[in-house]
Backbone as ProteinMPNN parsed JSONL, in Angstrom:
{"seq_chain_A": "DEAARQGAKGAIVDLVRANSRLDLAMPDQTLGLLKSTRAAELRGKISSDLGVNMDFIDSATAKADGISTDAGDHCGIVRLRGDTTNIALAAAQLEQFRDENFVLELTHYSDDDCGVVQSFILKALEGKYSSVISVRRKDKTVLIRGRQDETAKVAAAIDNILDGKDITTGSLKIAVSPVAFPALIGKGGATIQKFEADYD", "coords_chain_A": {"N_chain_A": [[16.066, -50.047, 21.105], [12.786, -49.836, 21.397], [11.726, -47.414, 22.892], [13.704, -45.738, 22.699], [13.932, -45.379, 19.696], [11.345, -44.041, 19.873], [12.016, -41.838, 21.516], [14.262, -40.591, 19.63], [12.854, -39.945, 17.165], [10.958, -38.557, 18.117], [12.766, -36.323, 18.25], [14.004, -35.634, 16.164], [11.346, -34.919, 14.701], [11.302, -32.757, 16.526], [13.328, -31.028, 15.948], [13.002, -30.073, 13.0], [10.288, -28.991, 13.381], [11.605, -26.891, 14.616], [13.02, -25.229, 13.104], [11.793, -24.604, 10.689], [10.599, -22.972, 7.438], [9.138, -20.609, 5.735], [7.724, -19.248, 2.81], [6.617, -16.439, 2.059], [4.086, -14.564, -0.014], [4.474, -11.181, -0.892], [3.501, -7.881, -2.324], [6.027, -5.979, -3.634], [6.002, -2.698, -2.876], [4.284, -3.497, -0.112], [6.389, -4.571, 0.981], [8.725, -2.74, 1.129], [7.126, -0.718, 2.729], [7.364, -2.955, 4.822], [9.894, -3.066, 5.648], [10.313, -0.236, 6.483], [10.074, 2.163, 9.206], [7.44, 2.369, 9.893], [6.851, -0.149, 10.106], [8.474, -0.952, 12.294], [7.594, -1.768, 14.786], [5.895, -4.459, 14.737], [7.741, -5.699, 13.349], [9.551, -6.271, 15.276], [7.907, -7.506, 17.031], [7.7, -10.007, 15.707], [10.251, -10.891, 15.302], [11.471, -10.629, 18.029], [8.994, -11.309, 20.111], [8.246, -13.775, 18.884], [10.268, -15.388, 17.918], [11.364, -15.368, 15.499], [12.813, -15.089, 12.26], [13.326, -13.067, 9.862], [13.245, -12.901, 6.301], [13.572, -10.186, 2.98], [12.81, -10.407, 0.215], [12.929, -8.752, -2.395], [11.227, -8.771, -5.62], [12.374, -8.828, -8.178], [15.034, -9.863, -7.216], [14.013, -12.757, -6.239], [13.378, -13.45, -8.598], [15.643, -13.284, -10.117], [16.937, -15.373, -8.252], [15.592, -17.594, -9.163], [13.297, -17.895, -7.619], [9.832, -18.525, -7.507], [7.024, -16.841, -7.292], [4.15, -17.008, -7.809], [2.589, -14.864, -7.709], [2.336, -12.963, -9.345], [4.488, -9.997, -11.398], [5.237, -7.754, -9.872], [5.916, -8.885, -7.349], [7.207, -10.063, -4.433], [8.769, -12.022, -1.871], [8.046, -12.699, 1.503], [10.663, -14.617, 3.591], [10.097, -16.704, 6.209], [11.252, -18.395, 9.306], [11.785, -20.618, 11.59], [10.122, -21.578, 14.624], [7.396, -23.812, 13.735], [5.262, -23.102, 14.424], [5.311, -20.335, 15.782], [5.701, -19.314, 13.128], [3.585, -19.868, 11.941], [1.959, -17.974, 13.025], [2.659, -15.575, 12.457], [3.056, -15.006, 9.945], [0.342, -14.709, 9.475], [0.273, -12.244, 11.042], [1.351, -10.56, 9.865], [0.207, -11.032, 7.248], [-2.22, -9.495, 7.639], [-1.07, -7.073, 8.092], [0.017, -6.779, 5.04], [-2.764, -6.596, 4.362], [-4.017, -4.237, 5.473], [-2.349, -2.338, 4.337], [-2.64, -1.621, 1.368], [-1.09, -0.774, -1.425], [-2.795, 1.226, -4.428], [-1.723, 1.985, -7.234], [-2.252, 4.499, -9.558], [-2.022, 5.414, -12.973], [-3.052, 6.933, -15.054], [-3.487, 9.449, -14.963], [-3.533, 12.941, -16.043], [-1.074, 15.628, -15.773], [-2.467, 17.96, -15.024], [-5.046, 17.125, -14.006], [-3.594, 15.152, -11.761], [-2.641, 17.309, -10.258], [-5.224, 18.896, -9.215], [-5.78, 16.39, -8.037], [-4.476, 16.879, -5.689], [-4.599, 19.243, -5.121], [-6.718, 19.833, -4.27], [-8.838, 17.631, -4.435], [-7.943, 15.769, -2.373], [-8.46, 17.308, 0.277], [-11.494, 17.062, -0.038], [-12.019, 14.502, 0.041], [-10.921, 13.853, 2.622], [-11.478, 12.586, 5.752], [-13.464, 11.095, 4.658], [-12.54, 8.557, 4.093], [-10.475, 5.856, 5.486], [-7.967, 5.4, 4.13], [-5.348, 6.572, 2.756], [-4.074, 9.328, 0.697], [-1.952, 9.903, -1.872], [0.516, 12.013, -4.193], [2.624, 11.583, -6.762], [3.72, 13.812, -8.111], [6.192, 13.359, -10.524], [6.118, 11.354, -12.007], [3.381, 11.477, -12.621], [1.381, 10.293, -11.015], [-1.144, 8.742, -9.018], [-1.249, 7.755, -5.3], [-3.28, 5.444, -3.547], [-3.374, 4.199, -0.056], [-4.509, 1.659, 1.707], [-6.829, -0.464, 2.805], [-7.818, -3.464, 0.746], [-10.067, -3.252, -0.571], [-11.117, -0.573, -0.16], [-9.698, 0.955, -0.941], [-9.947, 0.958, -4.009], [-12.65, 1.86, -3.68], [-11.994, 4.841, -3.353], [-10.596, 5.458, -5.352], [-12.446, 5.089, -7.218], [-14.01, 7.293, -6.233], [-12.303, 9.753, -6.479], [-12.008, 9.463, -9.599], [-15.122, 10.366, -10.095], [-14.799, 12.651, -9.059], [-13.178, 13.957, -10.834], [-14.412, 13.467, -13.145], [-16.623, 15.097, -13.029], [-19.009, 13.704, -12.089], [-19.712, 13.702, -9.342], [-21.646, 15.36, -7.273], [-21.692, 15.836, -4.387], [-19.387, 17.045, -3.895], [-19.162, 19.343, -5.461], [-17.831, 19.595, -7.244], [-16.888, 20.608, -10.873], [-16.199, 20.343, -14.115], [-14.909, 21.936, -16.224], [-13.9, 22.865, -19.718], [-11.502, 25.285, -20.228], [-9.996, 27.979, -22.646], [-6.448, 28.199, -22.495], [-5.57, 31.007, -22.669], [-7.596, 32.382, -21.226], [-6.94, 31.787, -18.78], [-4.989, 33.803, -16.851], [-7.121, 35.588, -16.713], [-9.208, 34.632, -14.823], [-7.654, 33.21, -12.992], [-6.696, 36.14, -11.694], [-4.975, 38.868, -10.373], [-2.491, 37.65, -8.237], [-4.152, 35.564, -7.576], [-6.636, 36.455, -6.977], [-8.845, 36.424, -7.986], [-9.635, 33.495, -8.091], [-9.919, 33.051, -5.37], [-11.821, 34.956, -4.484], [-13.975, 33.561, -6.253], [-13.839, 31.151, -4.149], [-14.346, 32.145, -1.933], [-17.04, 33.163, -2.423], [-18.863, 31.192, -3.23], [-17.918, 28.939, -1.656]], "CA_chain_A": [[14.608, -50.321, 21.614], [11.324, -48.931, 21.049], [11.555, -46.346, 23.3], [15.122, -45.132, 22.193], [13.436, -45.065, 18.303], [10.059, -42.796, 19.984], [12.973, -40.453, 21.625], [14.651, -40.346, 18.588], [11.815, -39.804, 16.534], [10.535, -36.926, 18.985], [13.632, -35.097, 18.448], [13.768, -35.119, 14.959], [10.508, -33.986, 14.92], [11.092, -31.076, 17.761], [14.062, -30.169, 15.604], [12.208, -29.964, 12.057], [9.208, -27.903, 13.749], [11.748, -25.481, 15.149], [13.849, -25.033, 12.05], [11.121, -24.597, 9.553], [10.852, -22.482, 6.896], [8.045, -20.291, 4.659], [8.052, -18.247, 2.089], [5.338, -15.787, 2.46], [4.362, -14.113, -1.27], [4.253, -10.095, -0.655], [3.803, -7.195, -3.054], [6.744, -4.867, -3.422], [5.62, -1.743, -2.445], [4.538, -3.814, 0.683], [7.838, -5.373, 1.65], [9.53, -1.634, 1.83], [6.849, -0.57, 4.073], [7.807, -3.88, 6.021], [11.031, -2.608, 5.967], [10.25, 1.006, 6.97], [10.052, 2.118, 10.35], [6.103, 2.545, 10.083], [6.269, -1.562, 10.637], [9.607, -1.172, 13.473], [7.149, -2.346, 16.318], [5.334, -5.6, 14.14], [9.54, -6.415, 12.971], [10.146, -6.406, 16.823], [7.269, -8.923, 17.657], [7.928, -11.303, 15.286], [11.771, -11.337, 16.125], [11.477, -10.972, 19.616], [8.681, -12.164, 20.915], [7.946, -15.113, 18.104], [11.727, -15.841, 17.671], [10.853, -16.044, 14.02], [13.541, -14.793, 11.959], [12.786, -12.718, 8.26], [14.271, -11.979, 5.077], [12.582, -9.676, 2.702], [13.519, -10.414, -0.731], [11.715, -8.358, -3.548], [10.677, -9.739, -6.741], [13.561, -8.437, -8.659], [15.905, -10.585, -6.467], [13.28, -13.564, -6.275], [13.407, -14.003, -10.218], [17.026, -13.513, -10.396], [17.517, -16.382, -7.631], [14.966, -18.754, -9.284], [12.264, -18.149, -6.485], [8.669, -18.493, -7.971], [5.861, -16.645, -6.01], [2.881, -17.159, -8.064], [1.655, -13.684, -7.166], [2.536, -11.669, -10.331], [5.446, -9.461, -11.683], [6.052, -7.148, -8.625], [5.32, -9.077, -6.098], [8.294, -10.648, -3.581], [8.472, -12.907, -0.393], [8.897, -12.292, 3.079], [10.761, -16.017, 4.019], [10.128, -16.96, 7.417], [12.499, -19.099, 9.49], [11.633, -20.864, 12.56], [8.961, -22.541, 15.174], [6.298, -23.495, 12.785], [3.577, -22.551, 15.379], [5.433, -19.089, 15.519], [5.656, -18.847, 12.077], [2.096, -19.341, 11.39], [1.514, -16.637, 13.644], [3.743, -13.998, 12.185], [2.263, -14.898, 8.691], [-1.209, -14.093, 10.141], [0.438, -10.753, 11.344], [2.378, -10.028, 8.084], [-0.617, -10.911, 5.786], [-2.991, -8.501, 8.312], [-0.533, -5.7, 7.416], [-0.043, -6.421, 3.538], [-4.112, -6.622, 4.157], [-4.016, -3.098, 5.689], [-1.189, -1.334, 3.568], [-2.381, -2.197, 0.13], [-1.022, 0.513, -2.192], [-2.995, 1.079, -5.294], [-1.285, 2.89, -8.254], [-3.337, 5.184, -10.487], [-1.085, 5.9, -13.503], [-3.562, 7.037, -15.937], [-3.975, 10.494, -14.867], [-2.869, 13.83, -16.61], [-0.648, 16.515, -14.937], [-3.141, 18.916, -14.753], [-5.831, 16.042, -12.922], [-2.804, 15.151, -10.434], [-2.591, 18.927, -9.577], [-6.455, 18.787, -8.726], [-6.093, 15.993, -6.86], [-3.385, 17.715, -4.94], [-5.183, 20.828, -4.587], [-8.568, 20.096, -4.202], [-9.454, 16.409, -3.882], [-7.222, 15.294, -1.047], [-9.307, 17.613, 1.378], [-12.447, 16.738, -0.186], [-11.892, 13.232, 0.502], [-10.471, 13.883, 3.802], [-12.128, 12.336, 6.481], [-14.227, 9.934, 4.233], [-12.192, 7.444, 4.07], [-9.104, 5.825, 5.733], [-7.297, 5.208, 3.378], [-3.893, 7.723, 2.699], [-3.875, 9.506, -0.67], [-0.596, 11.43, -2.209], [0.222, 12.507, -5.165], [3.903, 11.513, -7.095], [3.635, 14.632, -9.77], [6.88, 13.585, -11.249], [5.519, 10.396, -13.139], [1.88, 11.503, -12.733], [0.978, 9.03, -10.28], [-1.937, 9.067, -7.901], [-0.614, 6.141, -4.699], [-3.797, 5.217, -2.522], [-2.717, 3.181, 0.59], [-4.998, 1.279, 2.995], [-7.198, -1.76, 2.494], [-7.374, -3.034, -0.694], [-11.674, -3.111, -0.847], [-11.357, 0.696, 0.166], [-8.711, 2.171, -1.88], [-10.714, 0.669, -4.964], [-13.947, 3.011, -3.68], [-11.339, 5.759, -3.26], [-9.693, 5.252, -7.239], [-13.658, 5.626, -8.059], [-14.025, 8.84, -5.74], [-11.535, 10.525, -7.235], [-13.127, 9.499, -10.819], [-15.978, 10.603, -10.054], [-14.404, 14.039, -8.919], [-12.626, 14.519, -12.212], [-15.153, 13.829, -14.233], [-18.055, 15.952, -12.639], [-20.222, 13.32, -11.388], [-19.337, 13.97, -8.116], [-22.344, 16.548, -7.038], [-21.844, 16.177, -3.284], [-18.304, 17.923, -3.597], [-19.902, 20.731, -5.832], [-16.659, 19.959, -8.763], [-17.845, 20.942, -11.981], [-15.084, 20.103, -15.206], [-14.709, 22.54, -17.487], [-12.597, 22.954, -20.455], [-11.424, 26.78, -20.825], [-8.571, 28.181, -23.438], [-4.968, 28.522, -21.725], [-5.672, 32.351, -22.79], [-8.447, 32.846, -20.617], [-5.944, 31.274, -17.159], [-4.636, 34.97, -16.096], [-8.412, 36.201, -15.994], [-9.694, 33.244, -14.172], [-6.603, 33.361, -11.599], [-6.814, 37.179, -11.265], [-3.986, 39.077, -9.405], [-2.519, 37.148, -7.062], [-5.132, 34.691, -7.097], [-7.731, 37.493, -6.447], [-10.357, 35.77, -8.633], [-10.105, 32.536, -7.372], [-10.504, 33.2, -3.952], [-13.297, 35.174, -4.482], [-15.138, 32.555, -6.297], [-13.904, 30.152, -2.974], [-15.813, 32.687, -0.767], [-18.38, 33.255, -2.912], [-19.972, 29.907, -3.564], [-18.004, 27.689, -0.906]], "C_chain_A": [[14.095, -49.138, 21.127], [11.478, -47.644, 21.569], [12.875, -45.392, 22.894], [14.888, -44.359, 20.78], [12.271, -43.784, 18.621], [11.215, -41.496, 19.907], [13.481, -39.99, 20.332], [13.934, -39.564, 17.735], [11.636, -38.627, 16.702], [11.655, -35.94, 18.627], [13.763, -34.739, 17.096], [12.535, -34.373, 14.513], [10.417, -32.585, 15.379], [11.905, -30.533, 16.578], [13.699, -29.295, 13.78], [11.147, -29.106, 12.485], [10.314, -26.563, 14.257], [12.599, -25.236, 14.187], [12.868, -24.99, 10.595], [10.877, -23.063, 8.879], [9.589, -22.266, 6.078], [7.861, -18.974, 4.258], [6.641, -17.324, 2.117], [5.015, -14.661, 0.965], [3.638, -12.227, -0.476], [4.746, -8.96, -1.603], [5.517, -6.598, -2.709], [6.957, -4.067, -2.612], [5.438, -1.917, -0.647], [5.779, -4.35, 1.51], [8.51, -3.859, 1.945], [8.632, -1.077, 2.337], [7.141, -1.536, 5.254], [8.959, -3.171, 6.544], [11.436, -1.053, 6.608], [10.145, 0.976, 8.649], [8.719, 2.501, 10.952], [5.826, 1.04, 10.529], [7.467, -2.072, 11.634], [8.654, -2.419, 14.354], [6.687, -4.199, 15.527], [6.93, -6.434, 13.778], [9.692, -7.484, 14.276], [9.643, -7.628, 17.63], [7.571, -9.809, 17.151], [9.372, -12.076, 15.498], [11.757, -11.527, 17.396], [10.823, -11.784, 20.596], [8.265, -13.654, 20.349], [9.119, -15.603, 17.901], [11.817, -16.369, 16.295], [11.7, -14.625, 13.363], [12.618, -14.118, 10.251], [13.747, -12.23, 7.636], [13.146, -11.545, 3.811], [13.578, -9.896, 1.256], [12.435, -10.068, -2.157], [11.798, -9.13, -4.827], [11.766, -9.863, -7.861], [14.594, -9.835, -8.895], [15.061, -12.242, -6.468], [13.679, -14.076, -7.66], [14.934, -14.186, -10.793], [17.665, -14.76, -9.487], [16.386, -17.508, -8.004], [13.591, -18.804, -8.435], [10.916, -17.489, -7.578], [7.576, -17.776, -7.078], [4.518, -16.426, -6.542], [2.071, -15.972, -8.361], [1.841, -12.284, -8.02], [3.859, -11.171, -9.859], [6.005, -8.717, -10.442], [5.74, -7.474, -7.34], [6.329, -10.59, -5.632], [8.133, -11.665, -2.515], [9.545, -12.261, 0.581], [9.298, -13.864, 3.239], [11.094, -15.624, 5.737], [11.079, -18.046, 7.95], [12.219, -19.194, 10.93], [10.692, -22.03, 13.319], [7.998, -22.585, 14.071], [5.087, -23.028, 13.05], [3.881, -21.166, 15.058], [5.272, -18.81, 14.087], [4.306, -18.738, 11.148], [1.336, -18.084, 11.951], [2.044, -15.481, 13.335], [2.907, -13.799, 10.855], [0.845, -14.094, 9.014], [-0.545, -12.512, 10.442], [0.863, -9.541, 10.164], [1.094, -10.044, 7.312], [-1.994, -9.682, 6.473], [-2.565, -7.051, 8.077], [-0.438, -5.653, 6.146], [-1.572, -6.138, 3.615], [-4.599, -4.981, 4.478], [-3.267, -1.958, 5.359], [-1.46, -1.69, 2.063], [-2.495, -0.808, -0.235], [-1.547, 0.242, -3.952], [-2.749, 2.385, -6.093], [-1.796, 3.441, -9.349], [-2.454, 6.076, -11.385], [-1.587, 6.848, -14.827], [-4.451, 8.561, -15.971], [-2.785, 11.975, -16.096], [-2.287, 14.399, -15.507], [-1.125, 17.156, -14.236], [-4.188, 18.124, -13.43], [-4.866, 15.483, -11.683], [-3.011, 16.403, -9.737], [-3.89, 18.989, -8.851], [-6.593, 17.881, -7.878], [-5.569, 16.424, -5.226], [-3.838, 18.274, -4.056], [-6.204, 20.662, -3.965], [-9.075, 18.333, -3.802], [-8.908, 15.823, -2.734], [-8.048, 16.005, 0.166], [-10.619, 17.675, 1.126], [-13.038, 15.301, -0.088], [-11.545, 12.817, 2.062], [-11.369, 13.22, 4.863], [-13.415, 11.181, 6.285], [-13.787, 8.508, 4.341], [-10.856, 7.095, 4.809], [-7.93, 5.551, 5.178], [-6.277, 6.552, 3.069], [-3.905, 8.008, 1.318], [-2.839, 10.252, -0.593], [-0.14, 10.907, -3.806], [1.966, 12.705, -5.859], [3.501, 12.72, -8.679], [4.672, 14.26, -10.634], [6.673, 12.5, -12.257], [3.998, 10.285, -13.001], [1.294, 10.433, -12.102], [0.178, 9.426, -9.055], [-1.836, 7.589, -6.922], [-2.099, 6.216, -3.386], [-3.279, 3.911, -1.558], [-4.095, 2.971, 1.5], [-5.755, -0.363, 2.514], [-7.882, -1.89, 1.166], [-9.077, -2.733, -1.232], [-11.696, -1.476, -0.843], [-10.84, 1.383, -0.666], [-9.309, 1.462, -3.649], [-12.253, 1.852, -4.695], [-13.08, 4.828, -3.791], [-11.255, 6.361, -4.577], [-11.409, 5.875, -7.482], [-14.26, 6.916, -7.855], [-13.725, 9.798, -6.768], [-11.832, 10.706, -8.878], [-13.71, 10.312, -11.211], [-16.122, 12.324, -9.982], [-14.325, 14.744, -10.238], [-13.6, 14.629, -13.413], [-16.424, 14.772, -14.284], [-18.952, 15.276, -12.551], [-20.24, 13.04, -10.228], [-20.33, 15.299, -7.44], [-21.898, 17.067, -5.41], [-20.081, 16.958, -2.736], [-18.092, 19.184, -4.564], [-18.581, 20.623, -7.116], [-17.762, 19.882, -9.922], [-16.427, 20.906, -12.899], [-15.328, 21.028, -16.547], [-13.792, 23.008, -18.313], [-12.552, 24.912, -20.633], [-9.974, 27.024, -21.475], [-7.815, 28.419, -22.334], [-5.123, 30.305, -21.676], [-6.183, 32.909, -21.653], [-7.629, 32.673, -18.866], [-5.809, 32.58, -16.541], [-5.938, 35.668, -15.658], [-9.367, 35.545, -15.047], [-8.72, 33.701, -12.821], [-6.419, 34.716, -10.876], [-5.29, 37.508, -10.776], [-3.734, 38.63, -8.592], [-3.21, 36.17, -6.436], [-6.276, 35.444, -6.617], [-9.221, 36.694, -7.032], [-10.636, 34.627, -7.963], [-10.321, 32.335, -6.312], [-11.278, 33.883, -3.613], [-14.037, 34.543, -4.711], [-15.053, 31.323, -4.619], [-14.591, 30.473, -2.41], [-17.253, 32.822, -0.972], [-19.305, 31.88, -3.144], [-18.724, 28.663, -2.764], [-19.249, 26.713, -0.294]], "O_chain_A": [[14.513, -48.064, 20.693], [11.381, -46.7, 20.785], [12.698, -44.174, 22.864], [15.322, -43.235, 20.527], [12.204, -42.781, 17.911], [11.411, -40.641, 19.043], [13.065, -38.896, 19.952], [14.369, -38.433, 17.517], [11.924, -37.71, 15.933], [11.413, -34.738, 18.727], [13.645, -33.55, 16.802], [12.661, -33.269, 13.983], [9.799, -31.619, 14.93], [11.375, -29.565, 16.032], [14.103, -28.171, 13.483], [11.084, -28.176, 11.681], [9.902, -25.403, 14.274], [13.459, -24.675, 14.866], [13.342, -25.366, 9.523], [10.935, -22.066, 9.598], [8.93, -23.229, 5.686], [7.826, -17.932, 4.912], [5.584, -17.945, 2.225], [5.896, -13.804, 0.892], [2.638, -12.117, 0.234], [5.948, -8.828, -1.834], [6.077, -6.816, -1.634], [7.768, -4.216, -1.698], [5.971, -1.142, 0.147], [5.816, -4.421, 2.738], [8.877, -3.736, 3.113], [9.31, -0.252, 2.948], [7.181, -1.151, 6.422], [9.02, -2.734, 7.694], [12.529, -0.746, 7.085], [10.138, -0.082, 9.278], [8.615, 2.873, 12.121], [4.82, 0.802, 11.198], [7.588, -3.274, 11.868], [8.948, -3.605, 14.507], [7.361, -5.126, 15.977], [7.108, -7.636, 13.972], [9.847, -8.701, 14.38], [10.22, -8.398, 18.398], [7.837, -10.759, 17.887], [9.619, -13.258, 15.741], [12.041, -12.626, 17.873], [11.286, -12.533, 21.457], [7.996, -14.58, 21.115], [8.922, -16.765, 17.549], [12.22, -17.484, 15.965], [11.464, -13.467, 13.706], [11.619, -14.603, 9.72], [14.696, -11.514, 7.954], [12.135, -12.209, 3.58], [14.778, -9.627, 1.203], [11.574, -10.754, -2.71], [12.51, -10.132, -4.912], [11.99, -10.952, -8.39], [14.881, -10.517, -9.878], [15.894, -13.07, -6.835], [14.306, -15.131, -7.757], [15.312, -14.981, -11.653], [18.763, -15.199, -9.83], [16.231, -18.377, -7.145], [12.835, -19.76, -8.61], [10.93, -16.433, -8.211], [7.328, -18.351, -6.018], [3.724, -15.745, -5.893], [1.078, -15.983, -9.089], [1.649, -11.11, -7.703], [4.418, -11.423, -8.791], [7.118, -9.01, -10.005], [5.397, -6.725, -6.426], [6.297, -11.707, -6.15], [6.991, -12.121, -2.456], [10.674, -11.775, 0.65], [8.332, -14.601, 3.045], [11.83, -14.812, 6.296], [11.734, -18.648, 7.099], [12.319, -18.178, 11.618], [10.505, -23.143, 12.827], [7.735, -21.548, 13.462], [4.16, -22.665, 12.326], [3.136, -20.573, 14.279], [4.531, -17.847, 13.887], [4.001, -18.025, 10.192], [0.414, -17.428, 11.464], [1.851, -14.447, 13.974], [2.236, -12.795, 10.614], [0.556, -12.94, 8.697], [-1.133, -11.602, 9.858], [0.725, -8.358, 9.856], [0.858, -9.017, 6.675], [-2.655, -9.076, 5.63], [-3.313, -6.086, 7.914], [-0.748, -4.552, 5.691], [-1.845, -5.264, 2.793], [-5.491, -4.499, 3.78], [-3.397, -0.846, 5.872], [-0.466, -2.078, 1.449], [-3.284, 0.059, 0.14], [-1.004, -0.593, -4.676], [-3.253, 3.486, -5.871], [-1.775, 2.674, -10.311], [-2.082, 7.183, -10.997], [-0.763, 7.42, -15.54], [-5.483, 8.854, -16.575], [-1.696, 11.828, -16.651], [-2.623, 14.038, -14.379], [-0.773, 17.293, -13.064], [-4.135, 18.431, -12.239], [-5.425, 15.379, -10.592], [-3.564, 16.433, -8.638], [-3.707, 19.166, -7.647], [-7.336, 18.093, -6.92], [-6.073, 16.318, -4.108], [-3.77, 18.172, -2.832], [-6.566, 21.422, -3.067], [-9.69, 18.096, -2.763], [-9.764, 15.275, -2.04], [-8.326, 15.248, 1.095], [-11.231, 18.334, 1.967], [-14.232, 15.004, -0.127], [-11.822, 11.74, 2.589], [-12.493, 13.599, 4.531], [-14.083, 10.606, 7.145], [-14.487, 7.531, 4.608], [-10.029, 8.008, 4.804], [-6.898, 5.485, 5.847], [-6.815, 7.64, 3.28], [-3.756, 7.034, 0.58], [-2.597, 11.066, 0.298], [-0.362, 9.842, -4.383], [2.583, 13.735, -5.589], [3.155, 12.441, -9.827], [4.441, 14.687, -11.765], [7.067, 12.736, -13.399], [3.398, 9.23, -13.21], [0.664, 9.629, -12.79], [0.593, 10.218, -8.209], [-2.174, 6.505, -7.398], [-1.969, 6.959, -2.413], [-2.874, 2.855, -2.043], [-4.699, 3.942, 1.954], [-5.11, -1.235, 1.932], [-8.389, -0.966, 0.53], [-9.269, -2.034, -2.227], [-12.457, -1.046, -1.71], [-11.379, 2.37, -1.167], [-8.52, 1.872, -4.5], [-12.717, 2.523, -5.617], [-13.653, 5.806, -4.272], [-11.697, 7.463, -4.902], [-11.568, 7.026, -7.891], [-14.836, 7.59, -8.709], [-14.423, 10.41, -7.575], [-11.891, 11.817, -9.404], [-13.456, 11.02, -12.186], [-16.97, 13.064, -10.481], [-14.997, 15.676, -10.681], [-13.648, 15.467, -14.314], [-17.061, 15.108, -15.282], [-20.019, 15.813, -12.848], [-20.838, 12.007, -9.926], [-19.676, 16.281, -7.088], [-21.764, 18.254, -5.11], [-19.731, 17.277, -1.599], [-17.101, 19.912, -4.509], [-18.436, 21.59, -7.864], [-18.894, 19.4, -9.979], [-15.477, 21.481, -12.367], [-15.857, 20.721, -17.615], [-12.821, 23.582, -17.82], [-13.463, 25.604, -21.087], [-8.96, 26.474, -21.044], [-8.325, 28.799, -21.28], [-4.781, 30.867, -20.636], [-5.558, 33.764, -21.026], [-7.856, 33.468, -17.954], [-6.532, 32.682, -15.55], [-6.029, 36.237, -14.57], [-10.314, 36.182, -14.587], [-9.084, 34.401, -11.876], [-6.067, 34.715, -9.697], [-4.449, 36.61, -10.758], [-4.514, 38.861, -7.667], [-3.119, 35.839, -5.254], [-6.91, 34.898, -5.714], [-10.312, 36.525, -6.489], [-11.661, 34.536, -7.287], [-11.002, 31.339, -6.066], [-11.703, 33.742, -2.466], [-14.985, 34.443, -3.933], [-16.063, 30.815, -4.131], [-15.543, 29.775, -2.061], [-18.234, 32.7, -0.238], [-20.535, 31.921, -3.18], [-18.653, 27.552, -3.289], [-18.979, 25.679, 0.318]]}, "name": "protein", "num_of_chains": 1, "seq": "DEAARQGAKGAIVDLVRANSRLDLAMPDQTLGLLKSTRAAELRGKISSDLGVNMDFIDSATAKADGISTDAGDHCGIVRLRGDTTNIALAAAQLEQFRDENFVLELTHYSDDDCGVVQSFILKALEGKYSSVISVRRKDKTVLIRGRQDETAKVAAAIDNILDGKDITTGSLKIAVSPVAFPALIGKGGATIQKFEADYD"}
């Protein structure tokens, strides 16, 4: 009868809703952060509070399994399973995390530039931006993590300082012969320290 049909239809709709799936595109670096202790609280909220299960699939695995993300070569997915409404809530939280933890990799620097970023620029930009700047010297990479729009500003600020265009930091890039390095540095760094004290 009609009541039975409607009841069966409702039960099927509820079953489908409770067992929905969503694949959310996510950069590999953000996937790594999501699996780290940094995102432990977020993972707990999604799994415990919302009852949504998450699987992290990096770009290499997704490609090998024939899963297309349509979001670039280094983009995997977070596969969400659970209730439709809760999946939408979980996806919103994950997208916010992604947006706030965008990682920009700058690989066009020399080893010397990376040294300047590490020893001087990190201090010069400290407090000006909420992004986190780190240097990976082994492959001459500067990493900037934060909101995507801000990471671009930080990258521009770093380039301006390295090019001697940022007068607010008082930086100036001068080509010096390696022969002059010992005299510029001084015994135990004495000359450099004197420059810093006299012209801070």
